[in-house]
N, C-alpha and C positions, 0 to 999 in steps of 0.2 A: 129471574128470567130476562129482565132488562139488561143486566150485567152480561149475561151469556150472549145475548144478541149483539151487544156492543163489541164484545171480544171477537165475535165472528165477522162483524162489519168493518171494524177498524183497519185490518190489513188491506182490504180492498179500497177503503177511503184514503188511506195513507198512500197507496199506490197511485191513485188518481191525482192526489194532491202533488206528489213528487213529479209526476209526468207533466202536470200543468205548470208548475214552477220551473221545471226544466225548459219547457217550450218558451216560457216568458224570458228566461235568460238568453236563449238563442235569438229570440225576436229582438231583444235589446242589443245583442252583439251584432246583429245584421246591420245596425245603423252606424257601426264603426267604419272608417275608411280602410280600404285595402292597400297593401303594399305590393306593387307590381314588379316582377323580375325584369331585368334588362335583357334585351334580345342580344344574343352573342353572335348571331350570324344572320345575314340577309338572303341566304339561299332559299330556293323553293323546295320544300319537302315534297316527296312523291307520295300522294295519298291513295289508299285503297278504300273506297266508300262501299260498305256492305249494307245491302237492304234485304233482309229476310222478308219474303212475301208468301203467306200461306192462304191460298184461295182468295187473293185480293186483286182480281183482274181489273175491276173498274178503277179503283183508287191508285193502283200502282202505275197505270198509264198516265194518269194526271200528275202524280208526284214526280215521276221520272222526266216527263216533258218539261216541268218547271226546274228540276234540279240540274238537268243537262245545260241550263243556261249558265252554269258555273264556268263553262268552257270560254265564255266571253269575259270572265273576270279573273280567272286563274289559268296559268298556262295549260292548254289542253293535254300536252304530253306529260304533265305532272300529276294527273289523277285518272283513275279508272273507277267508274261506277258499276258495281256488280249487283244485279238482282238475283237473289237466291230463290229460284222459282220452285216452290213446293205446291204441286197440284194447280199450277196456272194452266190456262188453255194455250194450245200451240199458237193460235192466232195472236194472243197477248204477247207471248215470247217473241214472235216475229216483229210485232210493232215496237217492242222495247229495243230490239236490236237496231231497227230503223231510226230510233231516236238517239242512238249512239251509246246505249248501255250495253254492257256485257251480261249475258244470261247464263246462270249456273243452275241447271235443273237438278233437283234432288227428289228422292222418294224414300220414305221410311215407313216401317210398320206402325210406329208411333212417333208422330212428328213433334219436335221440340225446337226452340230457337237455338239451343246449344248445339244440337246435331247439325243444323243448317250452317251455323257459323264455323263449326269445326270442319265441315266438308269444304266450304269455300276457302278457308285459310290454308288448307292442305294443298289446294290447287293453285291458288294465287299466293305463292310463298316467297317470291323473289322480287328484288328491285324496288320495294316500297319502304318508306321511312315511317309512315304512320297509318293508322286505321281509323275511319269514321264509321260509327254504327248509327243507322237510321231505322225508324219504323217505316212500314210501307206507305203510311199516310204523310210522313214528314216532308216538308218543303224547306230547304235551307234558305236562310235569310241572305240578303245581298252581302257579298264579301265574306261568307262563312269560311271558305277555305283559306283565304288570305289571313283572316284573323286567327284561325286555328293554327296556321303556319307560324305566326308570331309566337304563340304559346309553345309550340314544339321547339322552335329555335331558341326560346328562352330557357329550355331545359326541362320543361314539364313533360311528364310521361303518361299521366292519367288525368283527363280533364272532362268534367261534366259541363255541358253547355246549357243554355236556357231553352225550355220548351214553352213557347207562347201559344195560348189557346187560339185556334183558327176559327172557332165557331162558338156562338152563344145562343143557338137557335131554340133551345128548350131550357127549362129550369134546371134539368139534370146536367146539361152541358155547361151551363153557367156555374153551377155549384162545383162540378168537376174541375173547371178551370180555376176557380177561386181556391179550391183545395190544393191544386198543383202549385199555384202562386205562393200560398202560405208555406207549404212544405219546402219549396225551393228557397224562399227567403230564410227560413229557420234552419233546415237540415243541410242546406248547401252553403249559402252565404254566411249564416250565423255560425255554423260549425267551423268554417274556414277562418273567420275572424278570431275565433278562440284558439286557433292553432290545430284544429282537428280536421280530418278529411271530410270532404263533401260526400253526401250520399250519391249513388249512381241511380239513374232513372230509366235505364234500359235503352234509351236512344239519345241522340244529340251528344254522343260520347266520342271522345278522341283519345287514342292511345298511341304510344310508341309501338311500332310494328312488332318487334321481338317480344316486348312485354305482353302485348295482347295475345300473340300466338302461343306463348308459353302458358299464359293464364287460362285462356279459353279451352285449351286442350286438356286441362285438368278438371274442367267443370263437368258436373253430372246432373245439374238441376233439371227437373221436369218443367217447373215454372220458377220465376224469380232468379234467373241467372245473374241479374245485376247485383242482387244481394250476395250471391256466392262469390262474385268477383270482388265486391267491396271487401269481404272478409279475407280473401286470398291476398289482395293487394296490401291492405293495411297490416296483415300478419307478417308480410315480408318487408315491411318498412317503407312501402311506396305511398306517397302522399297524393290524395285525389284533390285536384284543384277545381274550384267552381269558376266558370267564365261566363258572365252575363253577356259579354259582347259576341259570343258565338251562339247563334240562336236558330231554332227551327220553328215553323208553324206546325202545331200538333192538333189533330182532330180529336175533340173531346167526345166522350160517349153521350149520346142523345137520349137514351132510354134507361129507365131504372133496371130493366132486365140485363142490359149490357153492363151497367154499373155493378150489379150484383155479381155477375160472372167475373168481372175484372178484379173486384175487391176480394172475392173468395180466393182467387189465385194468389193475390198479393199477401193476404193475411196468412194463408197456409205457408208460403215461403218464409215470411217474416218469423213466425214462431217456430217453425221447424229448424231454421238456421240458428235461432237463439238457443234452443235446447241443445243443439249439437255443439255450439261454440262457447257456452257460458263457462264451463270448467276450464277450458283451454285459455279463455280470455283472462282469467285470474292468474294463471301461470305466466302469461305474457306480460301482465301488468307488473308482477313482481320483477320481471326482467327489464322493465322500463318502457315497454311498448304500451303507452296509454292510449294511442290512437286506435289500436285494434280493440282494446277493452271498451273504449267509448263507442266504437262502431257496433259492438255486440250489444251494449246497453241500449242503444237506440232501437234495436229490434224488440226490446221489451215494452216499448210504448204501446198504449192501448190504441186500437183502430181510431183514427181521428174523427170519423163520422159517427162512431158509437160513443166516444168518451163524453160529450156534453150530455147525452141522454142518461148515461150512467151516473153522472154527477147530479143531475136533477133528481134522479131516483133516490140517491143516497141522502140528499137534502130532505126529501119527503119522508123517507124512512126514519131519519134522525128526528124529525119533528113528531112523527107518530109515536116514536119510542120515548119522546121527551128527553133525548140525548143531545145536549148542546155540543158535546165533543164531536159526535158524528156529523151533525148539521154544519157546524162551523168549519170543520176540516173539509167537508165536501164543498161548502161555499167558497172557501179559499181556493180549492181546485178550479171551480167554475170561473171565478174572477180572474185567476191567473191565465187560464186558457183564453178567456174572452179578450183580455188585454193583449195577449200575444198576437191574436188575429187582427185586432184593431191597429196594432203597430205595423204589421207587415202588409196588410191589404189596402189598396187605394180607397180612401174614404169616399171620393166622388163616385166611384163605381158602386160602392155599397149603397149610397143614397139613390143614385139613378136607377139601380136595379133592385130596389128594396122589395117591390112586389114579387118579382121572380124569385128572389131569395126566400121570402116568406113562404111561398108555395113550395120551393125546392127543399127546404130544411126537413120537413117531415117525410117527404118522399125519399130523400137521400138517407135519412136515419133508418127508415124501414128497410130500404134496399141493403144497407150495410149490415143490419141485423140478420137479414135473410142470407147474406153472403157467408155468415158463420157456418151455415149448413152445408156449404160447398167445400169446406176444408178437407174432409176425408177424401172426396172425389179428386181434389186437386193433387193429392199425394200420388194418385195412380195414373193420371193423365193430364195433358196440357189442355186447359180450358181456353179455347180461342175466343177472343173478342173481335167480332167483325167490324172493320172500320167503314164508315159511310163517307161518301164524297159530299161534303156540305160546305158551301162557301159562306164566309162570315157575313 
């Protein structure tokens, strides 16, 4: 009986151990220095800044008022900020126009970010060199467009910027921000240092205009369009750069309910695209496209908020079974994962916020487990996460 249970548990434990070791390798790689491409031109690229906004009346007025300050930093004639207004109030649309933004109203039977972006790119299709994608709550850091321009002029065509937490008002928001920081360091910076493409995060993204137009028009995702774009870009040999110097402030979810909805959408997209792309990634690997294969393998990682709890569970089961193989393998997974987070997260923040973190860990773990129940729903409809206007 013990042997049978070991046989059943070992594949899961090995999966957790490999994922932990992989994240540790990425964390170590994130400490390497980057090689920056030289700028070949000092011209000003013309940017189209697209901001999909679905029922986000309060926060979109705040973010646009802040983002239009870019006109004092970057030539005003060299960028347009377009709010893709999906079910915004007419008063909100008028206020946005008064702030200097362009407003592109849309209406769909089933709203998705992909449909909004496709609609906007079909209307604003001329005279632009690059596209910036922001969420409705994102506020661009000072000099965002200037720095993005340097990347575009250096020849980069797909760039993921840094999303900095705008708020830590609750334990959930703090944990969400720390999770984003860790993922960015490992899956963006660490992957780049190893010669692989960065992940895309859905916003703070900059693309060559024609590349974005061609790619987004092929997308069909209900949720997780960033994952779909990652796969399309790497499949065709486009490298996704990570740029920590182009940053936005990003509102983190403040409640476990919002966290559950958000993660349910993300997990569904992750595993759906993994299943669709696994076989194809093997064929592309044989052809020499390791970047696409690596991107697909990243989608096989366990949900980051669930993995530690699964590792603790496997350690406990191994102990109850008297199986040192299961326990030691699970312990290896847990140690690797813990070290990876300690390498990439600011130690001072972990110490200063230790009480909030202690409170937040079980809340986030339970919310992540509940999010697994939303996977089937996410396949049928886009589960929107409402942003709150919260100052840090």
